[in-house]
C-alpha positions in Angstrom: 11.7 9.3 -20.5 8.4 6.7 -19.4 9.0 5.9 -15.9 7.8 6.8 -12.5 10.5 8.9 -10.5 12.3 7.5 -7.7 11.9 10.0 -5.2 10.3 8.8 -1.7 12.8 8.6 1.6 12.1 6.3 4.5 10.1 9.2 6.1 8.1 10.1 3.4 6.9 6.6 2.9 6.3 6.3 6.5 4.1 9.5 6.0 1.8 7.9 3.3 1.4 4.6 5.1 0.5 6.0 9.0 -1.6 8.3 7.2 -3.0 5.6 5.1 -3.9 3.5 8.5 -5.1 6.0 10.6 -7.4 7.6 8.1 -10.5 8.6 10.0 -10.4 5.7 12.4 -7.4 7.3 14.6 -10.3 9.3 16.3 -13.0 7.3 16.3 -12.3 3.0 16.3 -10.6 3.5 20.0 -13.8 4.4 21.8 -16.2 1.4 19.3 -13.6 -1.3 20.4 -13.8 0.0 23.8 -18.0 0.3 23.3 -17.7 -3.2 21.8 -15.4 -5.5 24.1 -14.9 -3.0 27.6 -11.8 -3.8 29.0 -10.7 -6.7 26.6 -10.4 -4.1 23.8 -6.8 -3.0 24.3 -6.0 -6.7 24.1 -7.7 -7.3 20.6 -5.6 -4.3 19.3 -2.6 -6.1 21.3 -3.8 -9.3 18.8 -4.7 -7.6 16.1 -1.1 -6.3 15.9 0.7 -9.3 15.9 -1.9 -10.9 13.5 -1.1 -8.1 10.4 2.4 -8.2 10.8 2.8 -11.5 8.6 0.3 -9.7 6.1 2.6 -6.4 6.4 6.1 -8.7 6.1 4.7 -10.2 2.8 3.8 -6.9 1.2 7.2 -5.9 2.2 8.8 -9.0 1.0 7.0 -8.9 -2.1 7.8 -5.1 -2.4 11.5 -4.8 -2.1 12.2 -8.4 -4.6 9.5 -7.2 -7.0 9.2 -3.1 -6.3 6.4 -2.0 -9.1 4.0 0.7 -9.8 1.3 -2.8 -10.5 1.8 -3.3 -6.7 -0.5 -6.2 -5.8 -1.2 -7.1 -9.3 2.4 -7.4 -10.7 3.1 -9.8 -7.6 -0.1 -12.3 -8.5 1.0 -12.2 -12.1 4.4 -12.8 -11.6 2.6 -16.0 -9.7 -0.3 -16.9 -11.6 0.2 -15.1 -15.1 -1.1 -11.6 -17.1 -4.9 -13.0 -16.2 -5.0 -12.8 -12.7 -2.8 -10.0 -12.6 -5.2 -8.1 -14.7 -8.1 -8.7 -12.5 -6.3 -7.9 -9.2 -5.2 -4.2 -10.8 -9.2 -4.0 -12.0 -10.3 -4.6 -8.6 -8.1 -2.1 -6.8 -9.3 0.0 -9.5 -12.9 -0.8 -8.3 -12.6 -0.1 -4.8 -12.2 3.4 -5.4 -15.6 4.4 -6.3 -17.3 2.8 -3.4 -14.7 3.5 -0.9 -14.0 7.4 -2.0 -17.6 8.4 -1.3 -17.4 6.6 2.0 -14.1 8.6 3.0 -15.8 12.0 2.0 -18.8 11.1 4.0 -16.4 11.1 7.1 -14.3 13.6 5.5 -17.2 16.2 5.4 -18.8 14.9 9.2 -15.7 16.0 10.5 -15.9 19.0 8.6 -19.1 19.9 9.6 -18.2 20.0 13.4 -16.0 23.2 12.1 -18.6 25.0 10.1 -22.4 24.4 9.2 -23.2 23.5 5.7 -26.1 22.4 3.8 -26.5 19.2 2.0 -25.4 21.1 -1.2 -22.7 22.9 0.6 -21.4 19.4 1.3 -21.6 18.1 -2.2 -19.1 21.1 -3.7 -17.1 20.7 -0.3 -16.5 17.2 -1.7 -16.0 18.1 -5.1 -13.0 21.0 -3.7 -11.7 18.4 -2.3 -11.5 15.9 -5.1 -10.1 18.5 -7.3 -7.2 19.1 -4.8 -6.4 16.0 -4.4 -6.1 15.8 -8.4 -3.8 18.9 -8.0 -1.2 17.6 -5.3 -0.8 14.4 -7.0 -0.2 15.9 -10.3 2.4 17.3 -8.8 4.2 14.4 -8.4 4.7 11.6 -4.7 7.3 13.7 -3.6 5.1 16.5 -2.7 2.0 13.8 -2.0 4.7 12.3 0.4 5.9 15.2 2.1 1.9 16.4 3.0 0.9 12.8 4.1 4.1 12.8 6.5 3.0 16.3 7.9 -0.5 14.9 8.6 0.8 11.8 10.0 3.0 13.4 12.6 0.8 16.0 13.8 -2.3 13.4 14.3 0.0 11.3 16.1 1.5 14.2 18.5 -2.1 14.6 19.6 -3.0 10.8 20.7 1.1 11.3 22.1 0.5 14.5 23.9 -3.0 13.3 25.5 -1.3 10.2 26.3 1.7 12.1 28.8 -1.2 14.2 29.6 -3.1 11.3 31.4 -0.1 9.7 33.0 0.8 12.6 34.5 -2.6 13.8 35.3 -2.7 13.8 39.8 -5.8 16.2 39.9 -9.6 15.2 41.2 -10.4 13.9 37.3 -6.7 12.1 37.3 -7.1 8.6 35.0 -7.4 5.2 36.7 -4.7 4.5 34.6 -6.2 1.4 32.9 -3.9 -1.7 33.3 -5.0 -4.5 31.2 -2.7 -7.1 33.0 -4.4 -6.9 35.9 -8.1 -6.8 34.5 -10.1 -9.1 36.3 -11.5 -10.7 33.3 -10.3 -11.9 30.4 -12.6 -13.0 27.2 -11.6 -14.6 24.3 -14.8 -13.6 22.5 -14.8 -10.1 23.6 -11.2 -9.8 22.7 -11.7 -11.1 19.0 -14.9 -9.2 18.7 -12.8 -6.1 19.0 -10.0 -7.2 16.7 -12.1 -8.0 14.1 -13.4 -4.5 14.4 -10.0 -2.8 14.7 -8.7 -4.7 11.3 -10.4 -2.1 9.4 -7.8 0.1 10.8 -4.9 -1.7 8.9 -6.7 -1.6 5.4 -4.2 0.4 3.5 -0.7 -1.8 3.3 -1.8 -2.5 -0.5 -2.1 1.0 -1.6 1.9 1.5 -0.4 2.9 -1.4 -2.7 1.8 1.0 -5.9 4.5 3.2 -5.0 7.2 0.6 -4.0 9.1 1.8 -7.5 9.2 5.4 -6.6 11.6 4.8 -3.1 15.0 6.2 -3.6 16.0 2.5 -2.3 13.1 0.4 -2.5 15.2 -3.2 -1.3 15.8 -1.1 2.0 13.2 1.4 2.6 9.7 0.1 1.3 9.7 -3.1 3.8 10.8 -0.8 6.6 8.4 1.2 5.9 5.5 -1.0 6.0 6.8 -2.9 9.2 7.7 0.4 11.1 4.4 2.0 9.6 2.4 -0.4 11.1 3.9 -0.7 14.4 3.6 3.1 14.9 -0.2 2.6 13.6 -0.6 -0.1 16.1 0.7 1.9 19.2 -1.1 4.9 18.7 -4.6 3.2 18.3 -3.8 1.1 21.7 -2.7 4.2 23.5 -6.5 6.0 22.0 -8.0 2.5 23.8 -6.1 3.0 26.8 -6.7 6.8 27.0 -10.5 6.0 26.4 -10.4 2.8 29.1 -8.4 4.9 31.6 -11.7 7.8 31.9 -14.0 5.9 31.4 -16.6 9.5 31.9 -15.1 9.9 28.3 -18.2 8.0 26.9 -20.8 9.8 25.6 -23.5 8.9 23.7 -23.6 12.4 22.3 -20.1 13.7 21.9 -17.0 11.7 20.9 -14.6 10.4 23.4 -11.3 11.8 22.2 -13.3 15.2 22.2 -14.4 15.0 25.8 -10.7 13.8 26.7 -9.3 17.0 24.6 -11.4 19.3 26.7 -10.5 17.7 30.0 -6.8 16.9 29.4 -5.7 20.1 27.1 -8.3 23.0 27.0 -11.8 23.5 25.9 -11.7 23.8 22.3 -11.5 19.8 21.4 -14.2 19.8 19.2 -12.2 22.5 17.2 -8.6 20.1 17.1 -10.1 16.9 16.7 -12.5 18.0 14.3 -9.9 19.4 12.4 -7.3 16.6 12.7 -10.0 14.0 12.1 -11.2 16.1 8.5 -6.7 16.3 7.7 -7.0 12.4 8.5 -9.9 11.8 5.9 -8.0 13.9 3.4 -4.5 11.8 3.7 -6.0 8.4 3.6 -8.1 9.7 0.1 -5.6 11.0 -1.3 -2.8 8.4 -1.0 -5.8 5.7 -2.3 -5.8 8.6 -5.4 -2.2 8.4 -6.0 -2.2 4.7 -5.8 -5.0 4.0 -8.6 -3.6 6.4 -10.3 0.1 4.3 -10.5 -2.3 1.3 -10.8 -4.3 2.4 -14.0 -0.8 4.0 -15.5 0.7 0.3 -15.0 -2.3 -1.3 -16.7 -2.0 1.4 -19.5 1.9 0.2 -20.2 0.5 -3.0 -20.3 -1.8 -2.8 -22.6 -4.8 -3.5 -20.7 -6.0 0.5 -20.7 -6.2 2.8 -23.0 -2.7 4.0 -24.3 -2.4 7.7 -23.5 -3.0 6.8 -19.8 0.6 6.6 -19.9 1.5 9.8 -20.5 3.5 11.4 -17.5 4.0 15.3 -17.0 7.5 16.9 -16.4 7.2 16.2 -12.3 6.8 12.3 -13.3 3.1 12.1 -12.2 1.0 10.0 -14.6 -1.0 12.9 -15.4 -4.0 11.3 -17.6 -4.0 8.7 -15.1 -4.7 10.9 -12.6 -7.1 13.2 -14.3 -9.0 9.6 -15.3 -9.5 8.3 -12.1 -10.7 11.8 -11.0 -13.5 12.2 -13.1 -14.5 8.5 -12.0 -14.8 9.2 -8.3 -16.4 12.3 -9.1 -19.0 10.4 -11.2 -19.4 7.7 -8.3 -19.5 11.2 -5.8 -22.1 12.6 -7.1 -24.7 9.2 -7.5 -23.7 8.3 -4.2 -24.7 11.6 -2.9 -27.2 11.7 -4.9 -28.7 8.2 -4.0 -27.7 8.5 -0.5 -26.5 5.4 -0.1 -25.4 4.4 2.9 -21.6 4.9 4.8 -21.7 1.4 6.5 -22.6 -0.4 3.4 -20.0 1.6 0.7 -17.7 0.4 3.8 -18.5 -3.2 3.6 -18.1 -2.9 0.1 -15.0 -1.6 0.1 -13.7 -4.1 2.7 -15.0 -7.3 0.6 -12.6 -5.8 -2.6 -9.4 -5.5 -0.1 -9.5 -8.9 1.6 -10.0 -10.2 -1.7 -6.9 -8.6 -2.6 -5.4 -9.8 0.2 -6.2 -13.1 -0.4 -4.5 -13.0 -3.7 -1.3 -11.8 -3.3 -0.5 -14.1 0.4 -1.4 -16.6 -2.3 1.1 -15.4 -4.7 3.3 -14.5 -2.0 3.7 -18.5 -1.1 4.4 -18.8 -4.3 7.0 -16.3 -5.4 8.9 -16.0 -1.7 11.0 -18.9 -0.2 11.9 -21.0 3.1 10.7 -18.8 5.8 8.7 -16.3 4.0 6.1 -18.8 2.8 5.0 -19.4 6.2 4.8 -15.6 7.1 2.7 -15.5 3.9 0.6 -18.6 4.6 -0.1 -16.9 8.3 -1.2 -13.8 6.6 -3.5 -15.6 4.4 -5.2 -17.2 7.1 -6.1 -14.4 8.9 -7.1 -13.0 5.3 -9.8 -16.0 4.9 -10.7 -15.2 8.6 -11.7 -11.9 7.7 -13.8 -13.0 4.6 -15.7 -15.4 6.9 -16.8 -12.2 9.1 -17.5 -10.3 5.8 -20.1 -12.8 4.8 -22.1 -10.8 2.2 -19.9 -8.2 1.9 -17.6 -10.7 -0.2 -20.6 -11.5 -2.6 -19.9 -7.9 -4.2 -16.4 -8.5 -4.7 -16.8 -12.6 -5.9 -18.9 -11.0 -8.0 -16.8 -8.6 -9.6 -13.9 -11.3 -9.7 -16.1 -13.1 -11.8 -17.4 -10.8 -14.1 -13.3 -9.7 -14.7 -12.4 -13.5 -15.4 -14.9 -14.3 -18.0 -14.6 -10.6 -19.5 -10.4 -11.1 -19.7 -11.2 -15.2 -20.8 -13.0 -13.7 -23.4 -10.9 -11.4 -25.1 -7.9 -13.7 -24.5 -9.2 -16.8 -25.4 -7.2 -19.3 -25.6 -3.7 -17.5 -24.3 -4.1 -18.8 -20.6 -5.4 -21.4 -18.6 -7.7 -21.2 -15.7 -5.1 -19.5 -13.3 -3.9 -17.4 -16.1 -0.9 -18.5 -16.7 1.0 -17.8 -20.3 -1.1 -15.0 -21.0 
C-alpha cells in the first residue's frame, strides 16, 4: 500500500487550519493594526474577512473536487499541465527554508519571555523544536491534527475569555466597549492599511490543501474546514482588536498589549501565559507547514519529479523519507539564517512573496477548472491576490526569480514535451 491514509475528521481539519492561520499573529497583529490605523483597525479586519472568503471558497471547491496530496500543485497541473504544476510544487517547498527560520525566531522570542537563553541556547532550542516536529509528523497526520486542535482550542479560549471578562468588567478600569459603528470618523485609507497588514494572518489556507486527500470525507469536510476555519480565525482576530481598542491603556512601548490585558482582566501572570500560548501557536504553525511540505515532496516523488526513495511510507502511512528530507533541508536553512543573522522582517517578506504567487496561480487554475458561480469566486480571489502582490513590491522579485529559474530548468529537462504553459507534459 502506497497511499496516504485518510484519518482526518472535520474537527481535526479545523484544528490544523486555525492553528496555521493564528500562528504568532493572534497575540501580535491586533495590536499592530490598532497602532497603524487606530479605530479603523476593526473595520480593516471586517473588510479582510470578506475579502479572503473568495480565496478560501475557491481552495475549498478545488479540494472538494480534486482531493490530492499535491494541493495547489495538483490543481495547477490539472489546469495548465505538468510543467506549471511542477513549478508550483517546488515553489511551495522553497517557502519552508525561508519561512521556518522566521517562525522559529518568533517561537524563540515567546520562549525567551519564559526562560532566559543565550544565543547558543536559542539555536539549540530551534534545532530541538525541529526534531520534535519531525517525530510528530512521522507518527502520521492524525496525531498532528489532534495536537493542532488542542493548541487552537486553547489559544482561542484565551481570547474568548478575555472578551467575556471585558464585557463583564464594571470596575474602575472598565472597558470603554469600543463600538465601530459609532466611531467619529471612518478613513478608507486607514481601513485599507489595516487590512493590508492583517492579510498576513490568513497566509496558510494553501497548506491545508496538501492534506485534502487525508480527510475521511474530503467532499464534505474539506471545504467546511476551510470556510469555518477562516470565519473562526477572523472572529478571534477581530475580538483581539476590539479588546485593544476597548482598553487604550494597554498600548505600551515596552509590553505587548495582550500581556497587559491578561494582567488586568485575569491576574498578574500575563507574561507567563501569553508567552506559553504564543510559543505553542508558533510551534503549531511550523508543524502544519512541515507536514504539508513533506506531503508535497512525497507527491512530487510519486510523479517522478523527486527521487523515488521519497515515496516510502511507514507503518502509520506517513511519508517517512520525505519528512526526514524536509527536516534536513530546514535544519541547514536554520543554521545558515542563524549564522548570517538574517532579519525576521526580510524572511517574512520573502515567504509572503512566494505564497502570493502560489495563490495567484491557484486562482487562475480555479477559473479554468471550476464552473458557473465558482469561476466568479476564483476571479475575485485572484484580484485580491494581485492587489496584494502590488503591495509587496520588491519582495515579489524573489518569487519571480524562483519561478523563472524553475521554468527554465523544467523546460530544459522536458524540452519538446510542453508548450509555454506546460500543457501536454
